[in-house]
C-alpha positions as CSV (number, residue, x, y, z in Angstrom):
1,M,6.4,10.8,8.7
2,R,3.4,11.2,6.3
3,M,5.0,12.7,2.8
4,I,4.4,13.0,-0.6
5,L,7.1,12.8,-3.4
6,M,6.6,14.5,-6.3
7,G,7.7,15.4,-9.4
8,P,7.1,14.4,-13.7
9,P,8.1,11.1,-14.9
10,G,11.8,10.1,-15.2
11,A,12.7,13.0,-12.3
12,G,13.7,10.1,-10.0
13,K,11.2,9.8,-7.8
14,G,10.9,5.9,-7.3
15,T,14.9,5.6,-6.8
16,Q,14.3,8.4,-4.4
17,A,11.8,6.8,-2.6
18,K,13.8,4.0,-1.3
19,Y,16.0,5.5,0.5
20,V,13.9,8.1,2.1
21,A,11.7,5.7,3.1
22,D,14.2,3.4,4.7
23,R,15.9,6.9,6.4
24,F,12.2,7.3,8.1
25,G,11.4,3.5,8.3
26,I,8.2,3.5,6.4
27,P,6.7,2.3,3.3
28,A,7.3,3.8,0.2
29,I,4.1,3.3,-1.9
30,S,3.8,3.6,-5.4
31,T,1.2,3.2,-7.8
32,G,3.4,2.6,-10.5
33,D,4.8,-0.2,-9.0
34,I,1.4,-1.6,-8.1
35,F,0.0,-0.9,-11.8
36,R,3.1,-3.1,-12.9
37,A,2.7,-5.9,-10.6
38,N,-1.0,-5.8,-11.6
39,V,-0.7,-6.2,-15.3
40,S,2.1,-8.9,-15.1
41,S,-0.3,-10.6,-13.1
42,G,-2.9,-10.2,-15.5
43,T,-5.3,-9.2,-12.8
44,E,-8.8,-7.3,-13.9
45,L,-7.0,-4.4,-12.1
46,G,-3.6,-4.6,-14.3
47,L,-5.7,-4.8,-17.5
48,E,-7.8,-2.1,-16.9
49,A,-5.1,0.2,-15.8
50,K,-2.6,-1.5,-19.2
51,R,-5.0,0.2,-21.4
52,Y,-4.1,4.0,-19.9
53,M,-0.8,3.1,-19.3
54,D,0.2,2.0,-22.9
55,A,-1.6,5.7,-23.9
56,G,0.4,7.7,-21.7
57,E,-2.6,8.5,-19.5
58,Y,-3.4,8.2,-16.1
59,V,-5.4,5.4,-14.5
60,P,-8.8,6.3,-13.7
61,D,-9.3,8.2,-10.1
62,E,-11.6,5.7,-8.8
63,V,-9.1,2.6,-9.1
64,T,-6.1,4.6,-8.0
65,N,-8.1,6.0,-5.0
66,H,-9.3,2.9,-4.0
67,M,-5.9,0.8,-4.6
68,V,-4.0,4.0,-2.1
69,R,-6.5,3.6,0.8
70,N,-6.3,-0.2,0.9
71,R,-2.7,0.2,1.1
72,I,-2.1,3.0,3.6
73,D,-4.5,0.8,5.9
74,E,-2.1,-2.0,5.7
75,P,-0.5,-1.8,9.1
76,D,3.3,-1.0,8.0
77,A,2.1,2.2,7.0
78,V,0.6,3.0,10.6
79,P,3.7,5.0,11.3
80,G,3.7,6.6,8.3
81,F,4.5,6.5,5.0
82,L,5.7,7.9,1.6
83,L,3.9,8.3,-1.3
84,D,5.2,8.1,-4.9
85,G,2.9,8.9,-7.9
86,Y,-0.1,9.9,-5.5
87,P,-1.7,12.3,-5.6
88,R,-1.7,13.0,-9.6
89,T,-4.9,15.0,-9.6
90,L,-6.3,17.6,-7.4
91,A,-9.8,15.5,-7.1
92,Q,-7.3,13.2,-5.5
93,V,-5.7,15.7,-3.1
94,E,-9.4,15.8,-1.6
95,E,-9.3,12.1,-1.7
96,L,-6.0,11.8,0.2
97,D,-6.9,14.4,2.4
98,G,-9.8,12.4,3.5
99,M,-8.1,9.4,3.9
100,I,-5.8,11.1,6.1
101,K,-7.8,13.1,8.3
102,F,-9.8,9.6,9.1
103,T,-6.7,7.9,10.7
104,G,-6.4,11.0,12.7
105,H,-3.3,12.1,11.6
106,S,-1.5,14.9,8.9
107,L,0.4,15.2,6.2
108,D,4.2,16.2,7.3
109,A,5.5,17.2,3.9
110,V,5.5,17.4,0.1
111,V,8.9,17.0,-1.5
112,V,9.0,17.9,-5.6
113,L,11.5,16.9,-7.5
114,T,12.1,19.4,-10.2
115,V,14.2,18.6,-13.6
116,N,14.6,19.9,-17.0
117,P,12.3,18.3,-19.1
118,E,14.3,17.5,-22.2
119,E,16.5,15.5,-19.3
120,L,13.7,13.7,-18.3
121,I,12.8,12.5,-22.0
122,G,16.4,11.3,-22.3
123,R,16.4,9.6,-19.0
124,L,13.2,7.6,-19.6
125,L,14.3,6.5,-23.2
126,Q,17.4,5.2,-21.7
127,R,15.3,3.3,-18.8
128,A,13.1,1.8,-21.5
129,K,16.5,0.4,-23.0
130,T,17.9,-1.0,-19.7
131,E,14.8,-2.0,-17.8
132,G,13.1,-3.1,-21.2
133,R,9.8,-1.1,-20.6
134,A,7.5,-1.4,-23.3
135,D,5.4,1.5,-22.2
136,D,8.6,4.1,-22.5
137,T,8.4,5.0,-26.6
138,E,9.1,8.4,-27.0
139,D,5.8,9.4,-27.8
140,V,4.1,8.0,-24.7
141,I,7.1,9.7,-22.6
142,R,6.0,13.1,-24.0
143,R,2.9,12.4,-23.6
144,R,3.3,11.6,-19.7
145,Q,5.2,14.8,-19.4
146,E,2.6,16.8,-21.0
147,V,-0.2,14.9,-18.7
148,Y,2.0,15.7,-15.6
149,A,1.8,19.3,-16.5
150,E,-2.2,19.9,-17.4
151,Q,-3.1,17.5,-13.8
152,T,0.0,17.2,-11.6
153,E,1.7,20.6,-11.7
154,P,-1.3,22.5,-10.3
155,L,-0.4,20.1,-7.2
156,I,2.2,22.2,-6.4
157,D,0.6,25.2,-5.6
158,V,-2.0,23.7,-3.3
159,Y,0.6,22.1,-1.6
160,R,3.1,25.1,-1.6
161,D,-0.2,27.2,0.0
162,R,-0.8,24.5,2.7
163,N,3.1,25.4,3.8
164,L,4.1,21.3,2.9
165,L,6.2,22.2,-0.1
166,I,9.5,21.3,-0.5
167,E,11.4,21.7,-3.9
168,V,14.9,19.7,-4.5
169,D,16.8,19.5,-7.2
170,G,16.6,16.2,-8.8
171,L,19.8,16.8,-11.4
172,G,22.6,14.8,-10.3
173,E,23.8,12.0,-8.9
174,I,21.4,10.0,-7.4
175,D,23.8,10.1,-3.5
176,E,23.7,13.9,-3.9
177,V,19.6,14.2,-4.8
178,T,19.2,11.8,-2.0
179,E,21.4,14.4,0.8
180,R,19.1,17.3,-1.0
181,I,16.6,15.7,0.0
182,F,17.6,14.5,3.9
183,A,18.8,18.3,3.9
184,A,15.5,19.5,3.5
185,L,13.4,17.4,5.5
186,T,15.6,17.7,8.1
187,A,15.4,21.7,7.9
188,V,11.6,21.4,7.8
189,K,11.9,18.8,10.9
190,Q,13.7,21.6,12.7
191,S,11.3,24.4,12.1
């Protein structure tokens, strides 16, 4: 299974990615986690990424594309993978298409978690408090929502046109959302 998990910041992608990846025995590849690991390690990539993350902007495509290409080439991703936080732009969709085509495979599904924007802001402010995430200020959170709407929401139509899109309500308890995702993916696999 090669799939993408999409949704605005705070929709629960990271949480759900772990459960879905475990169910299918594939790695969950989160660009956000990789960026944060590089930031905390003080790597050159991390320092560059931090400038953009602190402003609520996307890290440039060339940095992100290179990182994702390296990650999906690792042995554990050969049977499949779940991408969380990538692609975020139309240019990254094209780049990912090339990466997957190069391996002789295709994308199986794109799950998008849908959540009310104001609910997301509340979730992210709460996460900032509990996890001590300095990059989650209200201004940065609102900017991330704007950037998502401008740059990533158009990808939903691209994947809908390719008949890969599965929309799942992201509101509710974690296990309820997980079950909705599994049910939707099972329906797709059976069709």
